[in-house]
MIZASE-968298 format. One line per 3 residues: for each residue x, y, z of N, C-alpha, C. Coordinates in Angstrom, 1 decimal, padded with zeros to 4 digits, m for minus. Example, Ala and Ser with C-alpha at 12.3 -4.5 7.8 and 13.67 -1.06 7.14 Angstrom:
residues 2
013.2,m005.7,007.8,012.3,m004.5,007.8,013.2,m003.3,007.8 | 012.8,m002.2,007.1,013.7,m001.1,007.1,012.9,000.0,007.9;
//
This chain:
residues 218
m009.7,006.7,000.4,m010.2,007.2,001.9,m009.0,006.8,002.9 | m009.4,007.7,004.0,m008.3,007.3,005.2,m008.9,006.1,006.2 | m008.8,005.0,005.4,m009.2,003.9,006.1,m007.9,003.3,006.8;
m008.3,002.3,007.8,m007.4,001.8,008.9,m006.2,001.0,008.2 | m006.4,000.7,006.7,m004.9,000.5,006.1,m003.9,001.1,005.7 | m004.1,002.5,006.2,m003.5,003.3,005.6,m002.5,004.0,006.8;
m001.3,002.9,007.1,m000.4,002.9,008.1,000.9,003.7,007.8 | 001.0,003.8,007.0,002.3,004.2,006.4,003.0,005.3,007.6 | 004.3,005.5,008.1,004.4,006.1,009.0,003.8,006.7,010.1;
002.9,005.9,010.5,002.2,005.9,011.8,002.9,005.4,012.8 | 003.0,005.7,014.3,003.7,005.2,015.4,002.4,004.4,016.2 | 002.9,003.5,016.9,002.1,003.0,018.0,001.9,001.4,017.5;
001.9,001.1,016.3,001.7,m000.3,015.9,002.7,m001.3,016.0 | 003.8,m001.1,016.9,005.0,m002.2,016.9,005.5,m002.3,015.3 | 006.7,m002.8,015.5,007.6,m003.2,014.4,007.1,m004.3,013.5;
007.3,m004.6,012.4,007.0,m005.7,011.4,008.0,m006.7,012.0 | 007.8,m007.9,012.2,008.8,m008.9,012.8,008.7,m010.1,011.7 | 009.4,m009.9,010.4,009.3,m011.3,009.6,009.7,m012.4,010.4;
008.9,m013.9,009.9,008.9,m014.9,010.6,009.9,m015.8,009.7 | 011.0,m016.2,010.3,011.8,m016.9,009.5,010.9,m018.3,008.9 | 011.4,m018.5,007.6,010.8,m019.5,007.0,009.3,m019.7,006.9;
008.9,m018.4,006.9,007.4,m018.4,006.8,006.5,m019.1,005.6 | 005.5,m020.2,006.5,004.9,m020.8,005.1,003.9,m019.7,004.6 | 003.5,m020.3,003.2,002.8,m019.3,002.5,001.2,m019.3,003.4;
001.1,m020.3,004.3,m000.3,m020.5,004.5,m000.1,m020.9,006.1 | m000.8,m020.5,007.2,m000.3,m020.9,008.6,m001.4,m021.8,008.8 | m002.8,m021.9,008.0,m003.8,m023.0,008.4,m004.5,m023.3,007.0;
m005.2,m024.6,006.7,m005.8,m024.4,005.5,m007.0,m023.6,005.2 | m007.5,m023.2,006.4,m008.6,m022.3,005.8,m008.3,m020.9,005.2 | m007.1,m020.7,005.4,m006.3,m019.3,004.6,m006.1,m019.4,003.0;
m005.5,m021.1,002.7,m005.4,m021.3,001.4,m007.0,m021.1,001.0 | m007.7,m021.6,001.7,m009.2,m021.6,001.1,m009.8,m020.2,000.8 | m009.6,m019.7,001.8,m010.1,m017.9,001.7,m009.4,m017.4,000.7;
m008.2,m017.3,000.3,m007.4,m016.9,m001.0,m008.2,m017.6,m002.0 | m008.2,m018.9,m002.3,m008.9,m019.5,m003.4,m010.2,m019.2,m003.8 | m011.0,m018.8,m002.7,m012.0,m018.6,m002.9,m012.3,m017.1,m003.9;
m011.4,m016.1,m002.9,m011.8,m014.6,m003.4,m011.4,m014.6,m004.8 | m010.0,m015.2,m005.3,m009.5,m015.5,m006.5,m010.6,m016.0,m007.5 | m011.5,m016.9,m007.3,m012.0,m018.0,m007.9,m013.5,m016.9,m008.3;
m014.1,m016.5,m007.2,m015.2,m015.6,m007.3,m015.2,m014.4,m007.8 | m013.8,m013.7,m007.9,m013.3,m012.5,m008.7,m013.4,m012.9,m010.2 | m012.9,m014.1,m010.6,m013.1,m014.3,m011.8,m014.3,m014.3,m012.5;
m015.3,m014.5,m011.8,m016.9,m014.2,m012.5,m017.0,m012.9,m013.1 | m016.3,m011.9,m012.6,m016.3,m010.7,m013.3,m017.5,m009.5,m012.5 | m017.9,m010.0,m011.5,m018.7,m008.8,m010.9,m018.3,m007.7,m010.3;
m017.0,m007.9,m009.9,m016.3,m006.6,m009.2,m014.8,m006.6,m009.8 | m014.0,m005.4,m009.6,m012.9,m005.0,m010.1,m011.9,m005.5,m008.9 | m010.5,m005.4,m009.1,m009.4,m005.8,m008.2,m009.7,m004.6,m007.1;
m010.2,m003.4,m007.8,m010.2,m002.0,m006.9,m011.0,m001.9,m006.0 | m012.2,m002.8,m006.3,m013.4,m002.8,m005.4,m013.0,m003.9,m004.3 | m012.8,m004.7,m004.9,m012.1,m006.1,m004.1,m011.2,m005.1,m002.6;
m010.2,m004.6,m003.3,m009.4,m004.1,m002.3,m010.0,m002.8,m001.6 | m011.2,m002.1,m001.8,m011.7,m001.2,m001.3,m012.6,m001.8,m000.2 | m013.2,m002.9,m000.5,m013.9,m003.9,000.4,m012.9,m004.3,001.8;
m011.8,m004.4,001.3,m010.9,m004.6,002.8,m010.7,m003.6,003.5 | m010.7,m002.4,002.8,m010.0,m001.2,003.7,m011.1,m000.6,004.1 | m012.4,m000.8,003.8,m013.7,m000.3,004.1,m014.1,m001.0,005.8;
m013.3,m002.2,006.0,m013.9,m002.6,007.3,m013.8,m002.0,008.6 | m014.6,m001.7,009.4,m014.3,m000.9,010.7,m012.8,m001.2,011.1 | m012.4,m000.1,011.9,m011.1,m000.2,012.1,m011.0,m001.5,013.4;
m011.9,m001.3,014.4,m011.5,m002.5,015.4,m011.9,m004.0,014.8 | m012.2,m003.9,014.0,m012.2,m005.4,012.9,m011.2,m005.5,012.3 | m010.9,m004.7,011.4,m009.3,m004.7,011.0,m008.1,m005.1,011.4;
m008.1,m004.1,012.6,m006.9,m004.4,013.4,m006.8,m005.6,014.4 | m008.0,m006.1,014.4,m008.0,m007.6,015.3,m008.0,m008.7,014.6 | m008.0,m008.6,013.1,m008.3,m009.6,012.2,m007.1,m009.8,011.6;
m006.9,m011.1,011.5,m005.3,m011.8,010.6,m005.4,m011.3,009.0 | m004.4,m011.5,008.6,m004.3,m010.9,007.0,m005.3,m011.6,006.5 | m005.7,m013.1,006.1,m006.8,m013.8,005.7,m008.0,m013.5,005.8;
m008.3,m013.2,007.4,m009.5,m013.0,007.9,m010.1,m011.8,007.2 | m009.0,m010.8,006.9,m009.4,m009.4,006.2,m009.9,m009.7,005.0 | m009.5,m010.6,004.1,m009.8,m011.0,002.9,m010.8,m011.5,003.0;
m011.4,m012.5,004.0,m012.8,m013.3,003.6,m013.7,m012.4,004.2 | m013.7,m011.7,005.0,m014.8,m010.5,005.7,m015.1,m009.6,004.1 | m014.1,m009.2,003.6,m014.3,m008.1,002.6,m015.1,m009.3,001.4;
m015.0,m010.6,001.3,m015.5,m011.4,000.4,m017.0,m011.4,000.5 | m017.2,m011.5,002.0,m018.8,m011.8,002.4,m019.4,m010.5,002.1 | m018.7,m009.5,002.2,m019.4,m008.4,002.1,m019.6,m008.2,000.5;
m018.9,m008.2,m000.2,m019.1,m008.3,m001.9,m019.9,m009.4,m002.3 | m019.8,m010.4,m001.9,m020.8,m011.4,m002.2,m022.2,m011.1,m001.9 | m022.3,m010.4,m000.9,m024.0,m009.9,m000.5,m024.2,m008.7,m001.3;
m023.3,m007.9,m001.3,m023.7,m006.6,m002.1,m024.0,m007.0,m003.8 | m023.4,m007.8,m004.0,m023.9,m008.1,m005.4,m024.6,m009.3,m005.7 | m025.5,m009.6,m005.0,m026.3,m010.6,m005.1,m026.1,m012.1,m005.1;
m024.8,m012.5,m005.0,m024.4,m013.8,m005.0,m024.7,m014.7,m003.8 | m025.0,m014.3,m002.7,m025.9,m014.9,m001.6,m026.6,m013.4,m001.0 | m027.4,m014.2,000.3,m028.2,m013.3,000.7,m027.2,m013.1,002.1;
m028.0,m012.2,002.8,m027.2,m012.0,004.2,m028.0,m013.1,005.0 | m029.0,m013.5,004.9,m029.6,m014.6,005.5,m028.7,m016.3,005.3 | m028.6,m016.1,004.0,m027.5,m017.5,003.6,m026.3,m017.3,004.4;
m025.5,m016.1,004.3,m024.2,m015.8,005.1,m024.4,m016.3,006.4 | m025.6,m015.8,007.2,m025.8,m015.9,008.5,m025.7,m017.3,008.8 | m026.7,m018.2,008.1,m026.9,m019.5,008.5,m025.8,m020.5,007.9;
m025.0,m019.8,007.0,m023.8,m020.9,006.4,m024.3,m021.6,005.6 | m025.4,m021.5,005.0,m025.7,m022.3,003.8,m026.0,m021.3,002.6 | m025.9,m022.2,001.4,m026.5,m021.4,000.1,m027.8,m022.3,m000.7;
m028.5,m021.4,m001.1,m029.5,m022.1,m002.1,m028.6,m022.8,m003.5 | m029.6,m024.2,m003.9,m028.7,m024.5,m005.1,m028.8,m023.6,m006.2 | m027.7,m023.2,m007.0,m027.9,m022.6,m008.2,m026.9,m023.0,m009.4;
m027.5,m023.1,m010.4,m026.9,m023.5,m011.6,m025.2,m023.0,m011.8 | m024.5,m023.8,m012.4,m023.1,m023.3,m012.5,m023.1,m021.7,m013.1 | m022.0,m020.8,m012.6,m021.9,m019.7,m013.5,m021.1,m019.9,m014.8;
m021.5,m019.2,m015.7,m020.9,m019.4,m016.8,m019.4,m019.1,m016.9 | m019.1,m018.1,m016.1,m017.6,m017.7,m016.0,m016.7,m018.5,m014.9 | m017.6,m019.6,m014.4,m016.6,m020.2,m013.3,m015.6,m020.7,m013.8;
m014.6,m020.9,m012.8,m013.3,m021.5,m013.3,m013.1,m023.0,m012.5 | m013.3,m024.1,m013.9,m013.0,m025.2,m013.4,m011.2,m025.5,m013.0 | m010.8,m026.3,m012.5,m009.7,m026.7,m011.7,m008.5,m026.7,m012.7;
m008.8,m027.1,m014.1,m007.6,m027.0,m015.2,m007.5,m025.5,m015.9 | m008.6,m024.6,m015.3,m008.2,m023.3,m015.9,m007.5,m022.4,m014.9 | m007.6,m022.8,m013.6,m007.1,m021.9,m012.6,m005.4,m021.1,m012.9;
m004.7,m022.5,m013.2,m003.2,m022.2,m013.3,m003.1,m021.1,m014.6 | m003.8,m021.4,m015.8,m003.6,m020.5,m016.9,m004.1,m018.9,m016.6 | m005.6,m018.8,m015.8,m005.9,m018.0,m015.5,m005.0,m016.7,m014.6;
m004.2,m017.5,m013.6,m003.5,m016.5,m012.6,m001.9,m016.5,m013.4 | m001.6,m016.9,m014.3,m000.6,m016.8,m015.0,m000.7,m015.4,m016.2 | m002.1,m015.3,m016.7,m002.3,m014.4,m017.6,m002.7,m013.4,m016.8;
m003.3,m013.1,m015.6,m003.1,m011.9,m014.7,m004.5,m010.8,m015.5 | m004.8,m009.7,m015.0,m005.6,m008.9,m015.6,m004.9,m007.6,m015.8 | m004.9,m007.3,m017.4,m004.2,m006.0,m017.5,m004.9,m005.0,m017.5;
m004.1,m003.8,m016.8,m005.3,m002.8,m016.5,m004.2,m001.3,m017.1 | m003.3,m001.7,m018.1,m003.1,m000.6,m019.0,m003.9,m000.2,m019.9 | m003.8,001.1,m020.1,m004.8,001.8,m021.2,m004.4,002.5,m021.8;
m004.9,002.9,m023.2,m003.9,003.8,m023.9,m004.7,005.3,m023.6 | m003.8,006.5,m023.3,m004.3,007.7,m023.0,m004.0,008.6,m024.4 | m004.4,009.5,m024.6,m004.2,010.3,m026.0,m003.7,011.8,m025.3;
m004.4,012.1,m024.1,m003.7,013.7,m023.7,m002.4,013.7,m023.3 | m001.6,014.7,m023.5,m000.2,014.6,m023.4,000.0,014.8,m021.8 | 001.4,014.4,m021.8,001.5,014.2,m020.2,001.7,015.5,m019.8;
001.3,015.6,m018.4,001.5,016.9,m017.4,003.0,017.0,m017.2 | 003.7,015.9,m016.9,004.6,015.8,m016.1,005.5,015.1,m016.8 | 006.9,015.4,m016.6,008.1,014.4,m017.1,009.1,014.3,m016.0;
009.9,013.3,m016.7,010.9,013.0,m015.4,011.8,014.2,m015.1 | 012.1,013.9,m013.9,012.9,015.4,m013.1,012.0,016.6,m012.7 | 010.5,016.6,m013.2,009.8,017.7,m012.6,009.7,017.5,m011.1;
009.3,018.6,m010.7,009.1,018.6,m009.0,007.2,018.9,m009.3 | 007.0,017.8,m008.3,005.3,017.9,m008.0,005.1,017.8,m006.4 | 003.9,018.3,m006.3,003.2,018.2,m004.9,002.0,017.0,m004.9;
002.0,016.2,m004.2,001.0,015.3,m004.1,000.1,016.0,m003.4 | m001.4,016.1,m004.0,m002.7,016.8,m003.5,m002.7,016.3,m002.0 | m003.5,017.4,m001.6,m004.0,017.0,m000.2,m005.6,017.0,m000.3;
m005.8,015.6,m000.2,m007.2,014.9,m000.4,m007.6,014.0,000.4 | m008.9,013.9,000.4,m009.1,013.1,001.5,m010.6,012.5,001.1 | m010.6,011.4,000.0,m011.9,011.4,m000.5,m012.4,010.3,000.2;
m013.9,010.1,000.1,m014.7,009.3,000.9,m014.2,007.8,000.1 | m014.2,007.7,m001.2,m014.2,006.5,m001.7,m012.6,006.0,m001.6 | m012.3,005.2,m002.7,m011.1,004.3,m002.7,m009.9,005.4,m003.5;
m008.7,005.4,m002.9,m007.8,006.3,m003.6,m006.1,005.5,m003.4 | m005.5,005.5,m004.1,m003.9,004.8,m004.2,m003.0,005.6,m003.7 | m003.3,006.9,m003.3,m002.4,008.3,m002.6,m002.1,007.7,m001.5;
m001.0,007.3,m000.6,m000.9,007.2,000.5,m000.9,008.7,001.5 | m001.5,008.6,002.5,m002.1,009.7,003.1,m000.6,010.2,003.5 | 000.6,009.5,004.0,001.8,010.5,004.3,002.4,011.0,003.3;
002.1,010.9,002.2,002.9,011.8,001.1,002.0,013.2,000.8 | 000.5,013.3,001.1,000.1,014.1,000.6,000.3,015.4,001.2 | 000.3,016.4,000.3,001.2,018.0,000.7,002.4,017.7,000.7;
003.1,017.1,000.4,004.7,017.0,000.1,005.2,016.8,m001.4 | 006.4,017.3,m001.5,007.0,017.7,m002.8,007.6,016.6,m003.1 | 007.8,015.9,m004.4,008.8,014.9,m004.7,009.1,014.9,m006.2;
010.0,014.4,m006.7,010.6,014.2,m008.0,010.0,013.1,m008.8 | 009.4,013.7,m010.2,008.7,012.4,m011.0,010.2,011.9,m011.6 | 010.1,010.4,m011.3,011.0,009.5,m011.5,010.6,008.8,m013.2;
009.4,008.5,m013.6,009.0,008.0,m014.7,007.8,008.2,m015.1 | 007.4,008.3,m016.5,006.2,008.1,m016.8,005.9,006.7,m017.1 | 004.5,006.4,m016.5,004.5,005.0,m016.8,003.2,004.4,m018.0;
002.7,005.4,m018.3,001.7,005.1,m019.4,000.7,005.5,m019.1 | m001.0,005.1,m019.5,m001.9,005.2,m018.9,m002.4,003.7,m018.3 | m003.2,004.0,m017.4,m003.7,002.7,m016.7,m004.8,003.1,m015.8;
m005.7,001.8,m015.7,m007.1,002.4,m015.1,m007.0,003.2,m013.9 | m007.9,004.1,m013.8,m007.9,004.9,m012.4,m008.9,004.1,m011.5 | m007.6,003.7,m010.1,m008.5,002.7,m009.3,m009.9,003.4,m008.5;
m009.6,004.9,m008.2,m010.7,005.6,m007.8,m011.9,005.2,m008.8 | m012.0,005.4,m009.7,m013.1,005.3,m010.8,m013.4,003.5,m010.7 | m012.3,002.8,m011.0,m012.5,001.4,m010.8,m013.4,001.0,m009.5;
m012.9,001.3,m008.4,m013.8,000.7,m007.1,m015.0,000.9,m007.2 | m015.3,001.7,m007.9,m016.9,002.4,m008.1,m017.8,001.5,m009.4 | m017.1,000.8,m010.0,m017.3,m000.3,m011.3,m017.5,000.6,m012.4;
m016.4,001.7,m012.4,m016.2,002.5,m013.7,m014.7,002.2,m014.2 | m014.5,001.0,m015.0,m013.2,000.5,m015.4,m012.8,001.0,m016.9 | m013.4,002.1,m017.3,m013.2,002.5,m018.7,m012.5,004.1,m018.1;
m012.2,004.5,m017.0,m011.6,005.9,m016.8,m010.0,005.5,m016.6 | m009.4,005.8,m017.2,m007.6,005.9,m017.5,m007.1,007.3,m017.6 | m005.8,007.1,m016.7,m005.1,008.2,m016.3,m003.6,007.9,m016.6;
m002.9,009.0,m016.9,m001.5,008.6,m016.9,m001.0,008.4,m015.5 | 000.0,007.3,m015.1,000.7,007.0,m014.1,002.0,007.4,m014.0 | 002.7,007.8,m013.0,003.8,008.4,m012.6,004.3,007.6,m011.5;
005.5,007.7,m011.4,006.5,007.0,m010.5,007.1,008.5,m009.7 | 006.7,008.4,m008.2,007.5,009.9,m007.9,008.1,009.4,m006.8 | 009.6,010.1,m006.5,010.2,009.8,m005.3,010.2,010.8,m004.2;
010.1,010.7,m002.9,009.8,011.7,m002.0,011.0,011.1,m001.0 | 011.9,012.3,m000.9,012.7,012.1,000.5,012.3,012.1,001.6 | 012.9,011.2,002.5,012.4,010.8,003.9,012.2,011.9,004.7;
013.3,012.5,004.6,013.1,013.7,005.5,012.1,014.8,005.4 | 011.8,015.3,003.9,010.6,015.6,003.6,009.5,015.2,004.1 | 009.0,014.1,004.1,007.9,013.2,004.8,007.8,013.2,006.2;
009.2,013.0,007.1,009.0,012.6,008.7,009.9,013.6,009.0 | 010.7,014.5,008.4,011.5,015.4,009.1,013.1,014.9,009.7 | 013.5,015.5,010.5,014.7,015.1,010.9,014.8,013.7,011.3;
013.7,013.2,012.2,013.6,012.0,012.9,013.6,010.8,011.7 | 013.5,011.3,010.6,013.6,010.2,009.3,014.9,009.4,009.4 | 014.8,008.2,009.1,016.3,007.6,008.8,017.1,008.1,007.2;
018.2,008.6,007.6,019.0,009.4,006.9,019.3,008.7,005.2 | 019.0,009.1,004.4,018.9,008.6,002.8,017.7,007.9,002.7 | 016.9,007.8,003.3,015.4,007.2,003.1,014.9,007.9,001.9;
014.3,007.3,001.0,013.5,007.7,m000.4,012.2,006.6,m000.2 | 011.2,007.5,m000.6,010.3,006.7,m000.9,009.5,006.9,m002.2 | 009.4,005.9,m002.8,008.7,005.6,m004.6,007.1,005.3,m004.6;
006.7,006.4,m005.2,005.0,006.2,m005.0,004.7,006.2,m006.5 | 003.6,005.1,m006.8,003.2,005.4,m008.3,001.9,006.2,m007.9 | 001.9,007.0,m008.7,000.7,008.4,m008.3,000.1,008.5,m010.0;
m001.3,008.4,m009.8,m002.2,008.8,m010.7,m002.0,010.3,m011.0 | m002.3,011.0,m012.5,m001.8,012.3,m012.7,m002.9,013.1,m011.8 | m003.8,012.5,m011.7,m004.8,013.9,m010.6,m004.8,013.6,m009.2;
m003.6,012.6,m008.9,m003.4,013.0,m007.3,m001.8,014.3,m007.3 | m001.6,014.5,m008.5,m000.6,015.6,m008.4,m000.8,017.1,m009.0 | 000.2,017.8,m008.5,m000.1,019.4,m009.0,001.4,020.1,m009.2;
001.7,020.8,m010.5,002.9,021.2,m010.3,003.4,022.0,m009.2 | 004.7,022.1,m009.0,005.5,023.1,m007.9,005.7,024.4,m008.6;
//
């Protein structure tokens, strides 16, 4: 979707100014928001892609005025209600009914091993690759209502396949709860001048990981 998060190449949002020696968290609640998101995600009620889609689906007025971890927290609230883990009334009141421990809950001693293991999203694909390294491809012009990982600023532009990464879960389907859909993933390199014209910084290149259905041959 063309959500508020897709800002690549857009103007008027001021430069990113890195903070020297920036701490991981600026307040205790930020660490708690991240911890809650990861621990509830471990219950298996939604995928990483659905979680990401919940964040990018926030209204622009909220998204642009929220801090990074506030965006995470607001998306988590939406997911908890959507999947019936809490009610809208409980969220509004700030209290939740007593419930038995979830069978997939993460006790403290399992958090570090679970984080280290991660969640594999690579999948076998049996269909032959449509593209090979060195092929020229065009990113499709697409404006789906659902989730997509194809940046808006590369759509319609031509790039070069740099690598075939093999099969991975298609995030567009995963965000809708269909983690059984896999496609071949490619790294495609775009020249900055092709994306932004003569005003692009000389020598700029952008590498995009693009699923096969995002691309068409030139």
